N, C-alpha and C positions, 0 to 999 in steps of 0.2 A: 504494500500500500504506500503510495507516494502522493502527498498533496502537491499541487502545483502553484498554490498561492497561500499566503497566510490570511488570517482574519482581519488584519489591519492594512491590507495592501491595495485592495481594489478601489478604483475611482470611476468617474463618468467616462473617462477615455477607454475603459475596458468594456463598454456596452457591447453586448452581442457575443462576448467570449464565452466558450464553454469551459467551466473551471471545476476543480476538485479541491474542496476544503475539508479540514478536520479540526475538531476541538471539543470543548465542553459546552453543554447546553446551559447558558446563563439564564435564559428566561424562555418560557413557552406560553404563547397566547393562542387560545383556541376560539376562533370566531365561527364555529360551526363547520362550514364547508371549506374554510381556509384556516391554516395553522401557520403562525409566525414563530420562528425560533431565532433567538439571538445566540449566535455561535461565537464562543470566546476562545482565544489562545493568548500567548504571551504578547502578541503584537496588536491586539485590538478585538473589536466585535464586528461581525457582519450579520445583517439580517438575512435569514433564509426563509423564503416563502414557499409553502406547500399548498398548491391549489386543490380544487375539489377532486382532481384525478389522482393526486399523490398524497393527500392528507392521511390516508390509511398507513402510509409508510412510517409515520411517527405517532401512531395512536397510543403506543405503550412507552414512548420516550418521556423521561422526566428530567428535571433539573440535575445538572452535573453528570448526566450520561455523556460518554465520549462517543461521538458519531463521526462518520465520514459522509459527506454529501457531494453530489455532482449536480450541476445545473448551469443555467445561462444568466449572465449578468444583465440586469435591467436597470433603468433609471427610475427612481421613485417620483411619484407625483407630488408627494409631500416630504421633502428632505428633513432629516434630523440634524440640525446644526451642532448638536453636542457630540456627534461622532465624526471621526475623520472619514469613515466610510458611509456617512449619513445620507449621501446622495444616491446610493445604489442599493440594490438587493440582488440576491441570487434566487432565481426561480428554479426550484429543485425538480429534478427528474429521477433521482435515486437517492437512497439513504441506507447506510449500513451501521448498525450498532457495533461499536468496537469494544465497549465496556459499559456495563450497567452500573448504577450507583444507588446506594441506600440514601435515604433522607439524611441530609447533613445535620450535625448537631449545632450548627451556627449558620447564619445568613452569609452567603458569599456575595458581598456587595461592598461598595466603597464605604457606606455607612452601615455599621453593624452594632447590635446591642449586646454582643457577646462580651463577657468579662475577660480580662487578660488571661486568667488561669485557663479558661476554656480555649482561648485562642492559642495559647502555648501548647496545650495538650494536643490540639489538632493543627499544629503549625503548618503542615503541608496544605491544609485547606485555607488557612490564613494567607499563605503566600499567593493564592489565586486572586486575592483582593488587590486592586490597584495601589492602595496606600503602602502596602508592604512590598509588592512586586517592584514598584517604581523606585523604592529606596535601595533595593538590592541591585537594580540596574544602574542606579546612580553610583553605588559603591564600585561596581565593575568599571564604570566610565572613569572614575577617579584613579583607580589603579592603572588603567590603560594609559591615562595622561602621564602619571608619575613615571611609568616605565619608558614612555617615549622621550620625555624631557631628559631623564637621567641618562638614557642610552645616547642621546644626542650629545651629552656633555661627557661622554667617555666613562661613565660609571659601569661597573660589571656586576651583574646579579649573581650572587653566590648563596647557596643554601647552607645553613649551619645546622649542627646536630640538635635534635629534639631530646634525645637521651643524653644528659650531661651530668656534671658533678654538682652536688649541692654546695653553694657558696653563700655567705651572708650578703644579701643585697637589699635588705630593708623590709622584705615581706616573707611569709612562710612559703617554702617550696612544696610543690606536689611531688611526692616520692613514688618511684616505681621499683619494686623489688626485683632483684636479679635471680634468675633460675640457675645460671651457671656459677655465680659467685654467692654462695649462701650467706645470708646475713648482711649483704651489701645492697646498696640502693643507687639507682640513677635518680636524677632530679629533672623535672621538666623546666626548661629555661624561663626565668623571669624576663629576660631579654638576651639578645645575642652579644652582650657587652664584651666579654672576654674574647669571643671568637672573632668579632669584627676588628678588634685591636690586633689580634694575631694575624689577621689577613693583611693589615697594614705592615706588620713586621715581615710578612711573607712577600711584600712587594706588590700587592694588588693595586695600590695607589688610590683607586676610587671604587668603593663597594656600595651596593645597596641590596636590600632584600625586603620582600613583603613577608614579614616574619611572624609566626605564631608564638605567642608568649603566654605564660601561665603564672598566676599568683594566687595563693590560698589566703585571701584577705576578705574582710567584711565588704559587702557589695553595696552599691547605691545606684541611683538612676543613670549615672554616666560611667558605670564600671561593670565588667563581667569577669568571671574567673579565668576565662581564656579569651584573649583579645589579639588583635593584629596591629603590628607596628611597621610603619614605613621606616626602615632602618638605613642609615647612611653613615659613611665614614670617609674622610679625605686625608691623604698624606700631604706633608709639606704645605700645610694650610693652617690658618688661624680663624678667629671669630669672623672676620670680614668675609673670608671665603665661604664658610658654611652658611652665614647669613644670606649672602648673595644667592647661593644655590637654592636654599629653602624658599626665599622670596620669589625666585624664578618659577619654582614648582607651584607655589601657591597662586601666583598670578595666572599661570596657565590653567589651573584647576578652576578658579573663579570666573575666568573669562569664558571658558568652554562649557561650564555647567550652569552658571548664573548670569552670564553676560555682564559681569562686573569687571571694570578695568581700572578704576581709580582707587587702588589699594595703597595705603600708607603703612609703614612699619616703624613707628617711633620707638626709641629705646629709653628705658627707665631703669635706673639702678634699683636693686632690691631694697636698699634702705630708703630710697625716695618713694618707692611704691608703697611700702609699709607706712611711711610718714604721711603720705597724701591720701591713700585709699584703704589702709589697714588690711591689705591683702597682697599676696604675691601673684595674684591673677585677677587684677581689677577689671571690671567691665567699663570700658571707656565709651560706650554708646550714650552715656550721659555724664555730666561733669560732676559737680558737688564734691570737690576734694575736701579733706579734713584740714583744719587749721589749728596750729598749736597756740593756745591762748594762755599758756602757763605764766608768762611774765606779767600779764595783766592783773593776776591775782596773787602776786607774791606778798603783798601787804593787805590782802583782803580782810574785810570785817567778817566774812563768812568763814567760820572756823574750818569747815570741811575742806574748802579750797586752799586756805592758808596752810593748814597742816600738810596737805598733799604736796605743796611746793616745798615746804621745809624738809619733808621726808625724801625729796629727790624724785618725786613722782611727776607725772605730766597731766595737764588738763587739755584735752583735745575737743574741738568743737566742729559741728557739722551744721550747715545752713540749708534749709529747704525753702525756696522762695514761693510765695503765694500759697502756703500750706496751712495757714491758720484755720481755715474753714474745713480743711480735709482731715485734720488730725484731732480726734476727740480725746477727752480725758481717759476714756476707756482704752483707746489706742496707746496713749502714753503709759498707762499702767501695764499694758501688755508688753510694750517695749522695755519697760523697767525690769520685768521678769526675763525678757529675752536676753538682755545683756549679761544676766547672771550665768547663763549657759556658757558664756565666754569668760567667766571668772571675774567679771566686773562687779563691784558692789552695788552700783546704782547708776541710773541715767537721769541727769538733770535736764530740765528744759525751760526755755523762755519763749513766749510768744510776743511779737511786736506788731501791734495793729492799732490804727487810729491814734498813732503817736503815744501809745501807752504799752507798758509791759504787763505780762501776766505769766503764770506758770509755777512750776514746783519750787524754784529758788527765787521767785520774785520778791518775797518778803525778806528773805535772808540776805540778799545783796543790796547794798546802798545804791541810791539812784545814780551817783557819780560813776560807780563801777559798771552799772548797766549801760550808761551812756558811752563810757569808754569802750565797752564791748560792741555797742551799736556802731560806733565810728570805725573801730578796727575791722569789723566784719562787713561794713557798708550795708547795714540792714535797712530794709525798706518796709513800709506797712504791708502786713500780710505774711512776713517771714517768721520762720520757726528756727530756733537754735537748740540743738541737742548737744549735751556735754557729758564727758566721762572723765573723772579725776581718779587716776589709779597708776599703777606701774605703767611705764610707757608702752611696753609690749602689750599689756592687757588692754589699755585704753585704745590703742590702735586697732587691735583685732576686734574688740567688741563694737566699736563705733563703725568699723569697716563692715561688719555684718549688718548693722542697722542701715548703713548706706545702701547696701545691696538689696535688703528687704524692702525698704521704702522706695527705692528706685523703681522696683517692679510694681509695688502696690499703688504708687502715685502716678503711674503711667509715664514715667520719665524716659523710659527706654524705647528707642526707635528700633523695632524689630525688623526693619528692612535694611539696617546698616550692618556692616561687617567691620569691626574695629580690632585690628591686630596691634600688639605691642611686644617688643622684646624686653624681657626682664633679665637684667644682667648682674653679674658680680654677687652671686648668692653667697651666704655664709659657707665657709669651708666645713664647719662642724656644727652640730647641735648637741645639747647635753641630754643624755638619757637618764632620767630619774630611775628607771627600772634597772639599768646596768650600772648606774653610778659612775659614768664616765662619758667622755666626749666620743661621739660617733660621727661618721661621715654624713653630711647633709645630703650629698648626692651619691657618690660611691667613692671608694678609696683610691681610684685611679684618676680623679679630677685634679687638675693642676691648680695650685694657689696663684693668686695675683703676684706678679713679680715683686711688687712693693710690700707684700705681706709674708714673704718667705720667712723672715726673721720672727714672725708671730706664730709659726707652726707649733712651737713648744711653749712659748712664753705668754702668749695672749690669744688663746684659742677662741675666746668669746668675740674677738674683734678681727679675726682672720677671715678674709674673703677670697673667693675662688673665681676661676674662669668658667664657671657654670652659667648656663642661660636657659631660659624657657621662652617659648613663643606662646602668647596668650591670644585667644580669639573670643570676643564677647563674653569674657569672664570665665572661660574654660582654659585650662592648661592643655595646649594642643601638642606641644612637644617639649622634651627636656633633652639637654645635651651639655657638652663641655669640651674644652680643650683638655686633652689627656696628658698625663705625666709620661714622658718618654725617656727620662733620665733615671737610671736605676738608683743612684744616690738620693735623688729627690724622692723617689718612691719609698726608699727605706726610711727617710725622715717622716713621711706621712704615716707609715705603718707604726713607727715609734710613737708618734703623737697620739695615735689611736690606742696605744697600750697593748698592741699585739705582740706576743712573744715570737721568737724565731720559729718555734715549733708550730704555733698557730698559723703563721704565714706560710710555712712549708706545707702544712696539711691542707690549707684552704686554697692557696694560690701558687703552690710550688711550680707547676709546669708553666704557669703564666709568667711568673717572675723570671724564671730561667730564660724564657724567650727574649726578654729585654737585654740579656747579656750578650746577644748576638747581633746587636745593632738595630735600633728602633727609630723610625723617622718621626719627626714632630707630626702629630695627627689630632684630629678633632671630629666630632660627629653629633648626630641627633637620632632620636627615635620619635617619630610622629604617630600619634594615636589615630589610626585609620577610622575606627568606629566613631570617635568623638568628632572628627572632621566631617564625616558623612552625616552624622546626627545634626550638626549645625547647618550644613548645606541643605538638608531636607526639611528643616524647620520643626523638628521634634525635640523634646527634651528627655526622651526615653531611649537609651542606647539599645534596648532590646529590639526596637523597631528596625534597626539597620543590621541586625545579625540574623542569618538564615534560621538557625535553630538555637535560640538563646536559653540560658538558665534563668531561674527565678532569683529573687533577691536573697534566697537562702542557698544558692548554688545548686539547685535541683532541676533536673530535666523532666518536666511533667509528661512529655511525649514518650520518651524511652524508659522512664522510671529509673533514672541514674542519678546518683550512685545507688547500687544495689548490692545484695549479698552474693557471694560466690560459693561454689561447691567446696566441701571440705577437701576433696581431692586436689583442687587447685591450690588451696592453702598448704596442704602437705607437700605438694610438688615444689613450692617455694620456701619450705621450711618455716612457715609462718603460723602463728597461733593467735587467735583473737582473745584478748583478755576480757573477761566478764567482770565488770565492777558493780 
């Protein structure tokens, strides 16, 4: 059986052709002597008309049957402008049922009332719907563009192992027991980090891969346990080179998928992003930066503010223009509880309207201090000021979360915009309360800034790296860094992390040895493919752009995985399940 056209292909210019189509019955309408069937495949829908001489051919056909039809293309008297094939119909003269179908547990239509769990359980039916199908086709288009652009720039696509060694990279590994080496385990890669650096040592110069990655971590709307990374690495290159290549890729993707050409890629240092937006992935589709107002209140009559300044804390402020009528007392109470999630003690607020102040700290602050704040922030009637007085990091993060929340709720975000920014010079380390030591903020192969090399051991809290992220509309789209290529520098970083020679040998032995045979300067990135397609397709649920996703608890409702295995399989691997 060979169809000669798809269901999205025929047009008025095909009038009179005898054609053969195949697909699923999307809709069946019986008008007595005439039956209309909308036949659907990946490419579209074509109306098939069975006249009184042929209607018996489909008397038993129902929705989602797979059928083959033959007939002649005719032009409709009343075209359907909603369909690309809406000007034509196929007058059928034969029909063959290729596969019958049960009544589906969900409606196969663009709009469905099926809950997400049901859609995931019957994902193969969900994929027949345009909203999911189109996202998967978009994903394919993006990867095709990436491959073309990178091949044009002399990148080589290389596959790296899926079965690898467990190494500390910030999240838990998925482990795979070995049959041949009893008691030993492979790990599924969290990223191809070490392999792509080894390819640079191997002289491949420019590498990329559409790489599958795995992390056993808590999930959320923009995260899955298995995900895909557009992985890139360049030799004899620095930040400027990798930034230029990534920007070229992004410009091609957005031009060819969205028709957007005027993309900007501003750069913001990590410390400045935190200072202005309270986030290392700020959404720049709206403004509203935070302002440090600490100096205004160093001699404040308000004890809370004065004490905060004396204790070396910060007072950060956020202004929302024309928001007095939009933010109620109930909303402020809600926000006060909201900031506590981010370890802030409280949220203070002032309203300025009709040349008068009101709000939670109105009575506590003298008029002259309020007027000084008004002048400093250039307040106008209708404006609202939100303030947090706390440790600088706490105040920034808490108020940054408020900025993001109210930006959405107050309708300040232009959802038709695409705002990129490079966040640069991330901290080299972050302190782990759990491990009671400094750990890598990125990974231990990230190079420090040249001016911070002397801080590796002596001032880890203020040591910054050559790591960078690309942010799009408040989502971290990629992460990367200039790598350490000098073995002595690598030894210093390991020493600063408190790793013993035995730990280094056990975890990174083969990798470190490779650097002793000559390593080029190199840098790279890993771009989150699902997040990119999620933003391009206008959804905020990453499961929409994955063919067969897991639930928020990392469970596959369709295949019932993970599941138990037979005892024979466990015995074969010398494994025993502990019953607690």
